[in-house]
N, C-alpha and C positions, 0 to 999 in steps of 0.2 A: 867654469860655472859662472853664471851671471849674478852679480851682487846688486840687489835692488837699490839699496841706499847709495852705493857708490855711483850707480848709473844716474840717479837723480842729482847727486852732487856734481857729477861731470857736466850734466846738461845745464845746471844753474850757473856754473863757472865758465861755461863755453862762451866764447866771444859772440858768436852768432846765434846762440841759443838753439831752440828746437823749431824746425820749420813746419808749422801746422797752418793750413789754409782753410778757413771756414767760409763756405759759400752758402748763399740762400737769402731769403727775404729778411730774416731777423739777424743776419750775421754781418751785413754790410760788406761782404766779400773781403774779410780781413785776413792778413797774414800775421800770425803772432809768433815772433821769434823769442819773446820773453815769457812764454807760456808758463814754464816751470817756476820762474820767479814769482809770477802772479799767484800760482798755486801755493807757493810757500807763504806768501803774504796772507792768503786766505786762511791757511792753517793757523798762522799766528793770531789772526783776527778771531777765529773760532775758539782758540785756546784762551784768549783774553776774555771771551764771553762765557767762560766756565765749562767748556767741553774738555773732558779729560781723556787720557789714553784709555783705549779699549771700550769707550762709550759708543753706543749705537747711534748712528746718524742716518735718518731717512732722507733721501734726496728727491725733491719734487721740483725740478727745473726744466723748463721747456726749451731753453736756448742751449744748443750743443756745446758751445764754448764754456758757458758757465757750468754746465753739467760736468764736463771733463775737468774743469778747475776744481770742482768739489771732490771728484774722485781722487785726484792726485793730492789735494790738501789732506784728505783722509788717510792716504797711504803715508804721506810724510809724517802726519801726526799719530800714526798707529791707532787710528779709530777703526770701528767696525762699520762698514758702509752697507746700506740697504738702498740701492738705486731702484726706483720703481717708475714705470711709465707715468707721465704727468696726468693726474686726474682731470677730467673735464666735468663740470657740474651739469653738462648737458647729457652725460651718459647715465645709464641706470646705476644709481648709487648702491643698490643691493648687490650688483655684480662687480663693484669697484675693488680692484686688488689693493689699492692704497688703504681704503677704509677697512678692508678685511685684515690687513697686516697690522695696522695700528691698534685695532681692537683686541689683538692677541699679544701685544707687547706691554710689559709693565713699566718699562723705563726706556726712553729714547729722546733724541733731539731731532727736530725737524728743520731742514734747510730748504727754503722754498722761494718762489717768486709769485705767490698768490696776490691777487688784487684785494682791495679792501672788502669788496663784496664777497669774494670767495672766502676770505678769512672769517667773515661773519657767518656766511652760509654753512661752512664746514666746521665752525667752532674751533678754529685753529688755535686761538689764544688759551684754550684749555690745556694745551701741551707746551712744553719748552720749545721755542721756535725762534728762528732768525730769518728775516727776509734778505735775500742776496743784495738788495739795494743798499742796505746798511753797510755792507762791505765797501761799496764804491764811495760812500760818503765819508769813510774813515781815511784820514790822511797820515796816520802814524807811520814812521819808518821802523823797520825791524832788522835785527842782526840775524844773518843766516847761519843756523847751527842745526845740523840734522842729528837726530837721536838714533844711534845704531843698535840700541838695546831692544831687539825684537827677535822672536823665535820663528824660524821658517815654518813651523807647524801651526802657528797661530792663524786663526780665521781672521781675515781682514775684509771679506766681502761676502754678503749673503744675496745670492741671485735667485729669484723666484722662477721656477720652471713655467713653461708656457701653459701648462694645464690642458694640453691637447688630449691626454689620455686619462688624467686624474685631476684632482683638485691641486692647484698650485702649491708647491712646497718650497721652503727656503733652503737652498743648497749652500752649505758652508764651504767657502773656498779659501784655501790657505796660500801664503806666499809661495810655498814649495810647489803647489799645483801650477801656479802661473809660470814660475821659472822653468819647470819641466816642459810646459807647453811652448813657451817662447823658444827654447833651445831646439825642440823638434821642428817648429815652424821655420826657424832659420836654416836648419840643416836640410830639410826636405824641399823647401822652396828656393834654397841657395840665395838668400837675401843679402844685400849689402847696402852701403850708404848711397849708392847711385840709383836705387829703386825709388819709385813714387807710388804710394798706395792710395787708391780712391775708395773711400768709405761712405756707403749710403745706407747700409742696413742698421737697424736700431742699436743704439749704444747701451740699451738696457738688456741686451741679449749677448751671449758669449761669442757669437760669430763676429759682431761688430766690435764689441769691447775688448775681448781677449785676443782672438785670432788676428784681427787687423790693428786695432789701436794700441793695445798693450805691447804687442810684438814690435810694431813700428816705432813706438816711443822708446822702448828699452834698447832697440837697435839703432836709434837715432836716424830713422828713415823719414823722409818728407811725406806728409799726409795731406790729402784733400778731403774734407769732410762736408757732407751734404745731408740735410734732414731727409729722412725716409719719405715722408709724404710729398716733399718737393721733387725728389727724384722720380717717384711714381707718377706724378702729375705732369712732369716736364721731361720725360725720359729721353727724347731725341736730343734736346739741347744739352743734357748732361752727358749723353754718350759722346757728343761733339766736344764737350769739355774734357773728357778722358782723352780724346784724340788730340785736342789742342795742347794739353799739358803733358802729353806723352807719358801717361801713367803706365806702370809696368805690372801692377797687381790690383785686382779688384775681385768682387765676388758676385756671382749670379746663381742663387739657388734655382732648382728646377722650375719653380713657379715663375721666377723672373725671366728665365730663358724662354719659357712658353709665352709669357706676356710680350716680350720684345719681338719674338717671332710673329705673333698675331698682329702686333702693331706695325711691323715693317714688311710683312709677307708680300703685299701687293703695292708697296710704296718704294719702288726702286729709286725714284728721284730723291727720297729721303735717305735711304740706306747707303747710296753711293757716295754721299757726302760725309760719311763716318769712317774714319780710318783708325782701326784698332791694332795696327801692326806693331805698336810699341809694347803691347801687352804680352807678358811672358807667363802670367798665371791668371786664369779665371777659376777661382775656387768655387766649387759647388757641393752642396750637401744640405744638412738640417732637415731633409725629408728624403723619401725614397728617390733614387736617381734612376729614372727610366731612360734606357738607351735611345728610344725613339725621340725623346725630347732633345737629347744632345744632338742627334742627327739633324733635326729641324733647325736648331740654333746654328749649327755649322753651315747650313744652307743659305742663311741670310746673306744677301748680296751687298755686304759692306764693300768699301773701296778695296780692301784686302780681306779675302775670306778668312774666317776663323779656322785655324788648324787644330786638329785634335791634340797636338803636342802641348797646347797651352791650357787644356782642360784639366783641372786638378780636383778630382773627386775626393771627398773626405767623409769619414764617419765619426760623429762625435755627439756629445751631450753635455749639459751643464754639470752633471755629476762627475765628469772627467776634466772640468775646467774648460774644455772645448773639444780637444782632439783625442780620439781613440786610435784612428789610423788615417793616414793621408798619403797620397801619391807623391813620390819623389819625382820632380820635374825632369830629372836626367834619365828616367826610365819610361818606357812606352806605356801608353794608356791601354790597360789590359781589359779586353771584353771576352767573356766566355759565352759560347753558344751551348745552351742546355737543351737536349732533345728528349721529349717524352712521347711514348707510344699512346695514341688515343684509343678510344673504344673500337674504332673502325680499323685498328692496326695501321694507322698512318702516323708519321712523325709530326710533332708539334714543337716548333723551336721557340726558345726564349733567350734573349741576350741580356746578360747580367754584367754590370759595370763593377770593376774592382775599386775598392776604396783605399788601396795602397797596402804597403807592407806593414806587418805587425810592428808595434813600437817596442823598444827595449825597456821602456818604463811601465808598460802595461802588459799583464798576462791575460790573454784571451783564450777561453775554452768554449766548447760547444756542449750544450746539455740536450741530449736526445735520450730520454729515459735515464741515462746516467751521464756523468761528466766525461767528455772525450776530448782528445787533442789531435785525433787523426784528421787527415785531409778528406774533403769531399763528403762530409757527413753534415746534413742540414739539421739545425736545431736552434734553441735559444742561445743568444750570446751572453756569456758571463765574463765579467772583468774584475781584476784587482791589481793593485800596484801603488806606487808612490803618488801617482797623479789622480787617484780616485778619492773622492770626498770621504770625510769621516762620518758624515751623517747630516740629516736634515735638521734645521734649526728647531730646537725644543725637543728633539727626539733623542733616544739613546745613541751614543757614539758606536760606530762600527769598528770591528777589529781589523788590523792590517791584513790578516790572512783570510778574511771573509770575502767570498765572491759577491759581486753586485749583479743582480739580474736586470739586464737592460730592457727586457720586453721586446727586443728585436730578434728576428730570425735571419740566419745566414749560415755561411760555411767558410772554411779556410781551404785555400788551394795554393800550393807552392808558396807558402808563407804570406799570402795576400788574403785580405778579408773581403768577402762578397756578401752584400745584404740582399735578402730576397723579400722582406716585408716585416710588418709588426705582428707579434703574436696575436693581438686582438683584431688584426685586419685580415685574418684568414677564415674562410668558411669552407666546410667540407661537404661535398655533394657526390653521392655515389662512390664514396671512398677516395675522391680526388680533392686535392687542395686547390683553392682558388684565391688569388690575391686581389684585394680591392684596388690596389694601384693599377694592376693590369687591366681591370675592368674600366677604370677611369680613362686610361689611355685608349682602350679599344673604342670607347664612345666617341672619341675625337674623329673617327673615320666617318661619322655622320656629318653631312653638310651643315655648316654654320653652328656646330657644337664645338666649344673650345675647352681646353684642359682646365683652365682656371674657373670654369663655370660648373664643374662636375664634382659631386661628392658621392662616393659609394660607401655604404655602411651595411653592417649585418643587423638583422632584427632577431633577437632571441626570444 
């Protein structure tokens, strides 16, 4: 079992520290081997400024390094962290997640990097707040002493869901949920200290924060971190950076695979200069995984073609800390061909990607009129177990034996989980189920129509 406090203590006292490389315009391409010591100093600075154990801290920091320092300072200090995407005063303030969250909180502390104009415009001084610049101006020395008095069941992180299907809700994440996730990630991806993890997905989302950063940090694995917007606007150069640094793990959700394919499809002179042969895991998920997108991605003419052995589909959500199921890289990528008879008595095939074997820490059942555990029955996916959250912030706590309805549709086959769509993304015509994801992919057969340009939805 991983002990969070001891891991932090080991990293602080390690001669070479933790190897985290921050790339990008605002990061000055730094390598910070004293990262955890800085985080400890930030915790002591916050404590000196009146922040107490179990107090809520909202994080509004645009720089990746400062953001992660705040996360680890909060873990060290046993605070409750609410990291939110940095607000921009150019966005619609009515739709601002930050303003929505603070309007519903009675007491909190705000750690930010707002300019004087933003402070005045957003009326930040009406709240208890600290600008991160004050930390750098502080020259005090501190004695390193970690407090081990914490309960694994305690909430230390409140992550707001994307709101893609409902209004964003704050998911309470405990230490136990993170430890369970990290153990499964290590075991299924067979990670060790020789790996290098390339992180470009948002660190306010469980994919970037938990699956990649938390796991890498607690396992003392080297990380290369790039801001999401910079990766998306300079993709080819950062793919070359993965190649140059010989990274072994990264993530490309289906939208990213499709984007990279569209970017490089007819650009052989660019793709041939990218060598991803060092990669052993390309993690994909967070949305429906369509096999045709995987096929297109694997056809890109990199210097060394992508082999399906490195594709690691997973199924997860914030309410599980991140992972519900994930492929073990020592086992083959399992694709099922599902055949259905059409109205004209012809077979219509659909290929469905396995999201890996069921986890020992999560019980998964299928609800199709009633709760079932048999194979090959399609229905809504229900989950429960030690990795499942206790409740949304401000709501009634869930009981341990209560199933959580994911809203996703799928089935179990030979102890592996297959996702076929979302409950709200199915419409029925003449007694047949049609999945919106399939319609989106079908539209890409039209010339000059790309996957990331299409949204299919039902009108009721």
